[in-house]
Each structure stands twice: as C-alpha cells, then as structure tokens.
C-alpha positions, 0 to 999 in steps of 0.5 A, a space after each residue: 894660491 894663498 901667495 897670490 891672494 896675500 899679494 892681492 890684498 897688499 896690492 889692493 891698497 896701492 893707489 890706482 895708477 901704481 896698481 896698474 903699473 905693477 900689474 902691467 909689469 906682471 903681465 909682461 911675457 905671459 900668454 893670454 889666458 883662456 876662459 876655462 883657465 881663468 874660471 878655474 883659477 877664480 873658483 880656486 881663489 873664491 874657495 880659498 878666501 871668503 873675503 875674495 868671495 864676498 860681494 865687496 871683495 872684487 878688487 882683491 879677487 880680480 887681482 888674485 885671479 890675475 896673479 894666480 893666472 900669471 903664476 901659470 904663465 897666462 894673464 887675463 884682462 884685468 879691469 877696474 871701472 864702474 857698473 854701467 847701470 844704476 846704481 853706478 858703483 866701482 867694480 873690478 873684474 877679469 876678462 878672458 876671450 872677451 867675456 867676463 869671468 865669474 860675473 853675473 854681468 856681461 862685459 857690456 854692463 861694465 865700463 872699464 876705466 883701467 885695463 891691463 892686458 898681455 898686449 898692453 905691456 908696452 909704454 903708452 898703451 892703456 894699462 901698460 907702461 910706466 907713463 903714469 897716464 890714463 892711457 892713449 890706447 886700449 879699448 873704449 869709446 872711440 878707440 877703434 878697439 874692442 875689450 
C-alpha cells in the first residue's frame, strides 16, 4: 500500500497528459475492479495516508487507489475533472461498476475531463494510448457511451 501511495505522490506532479498516458499503461491487462474491491483499497489508502485522506488529497488519493488496485490485477475507472455544481473546482476520483467510490457525490455531480479505464488502453481512445490527444472516444456528451 505504501508503495502505491508513494508512487501516487510522484505521479501527481506530472503534467495531465503524461499522467494519463502513464496510468493508461498501468491499466493494460487488468480486469475491471468491482465496487467492493475498490472501496476496500480506498479505505486502506486513506487509513495509511493523512494527505490522501484530506479534502485536498483527491489527486494522489485517486492515483494511489488505482495503482493499489492494479497491484491486485484490477483497475477502477480513474477520472479527473470538475464538480458540475458551483463552486466549480477540479477533482479526481475513481469509479467502479459505474459508481463513484468513497465520494459524497454521485457520478452525475462530476464532469470527467480525463478518464482511464481498462477498456481504454488502446490507442485513440479517451484516456488511453500514446496519441497525446484529448480523446476521441470514452464517455461524455455526444459520445454515445456512458461513464
């Protein structure tokens, strides 16, 4: 757990596009994480790191949860975006089985700008590949897919 948390603090300093590419590589070959698996990992991360447990620790917390899940062979949907209601502010979170994990908000209250999922480890997909783009696939308005 401490390894995933330490790595998360290093990765959280990367530029957004590079962070997305690194996480997309980590997600390759994993199976989708269940809600229960992800919640268990989240609780372990927040019990281990006060910084990850804090209100302002959402980015390292979400990255640590994703990395710790990957160490078990699974991957939740990792998301970075904004709160959809005022005050609009940046936020990072994980989803499993289409539900936010450990958040006071529902998925509808958050707007993802970057998403890394197991099924998106392919080039050209939103959150995956090394195309460096903002993504042509994935979920969002008009994409025909749901988060």
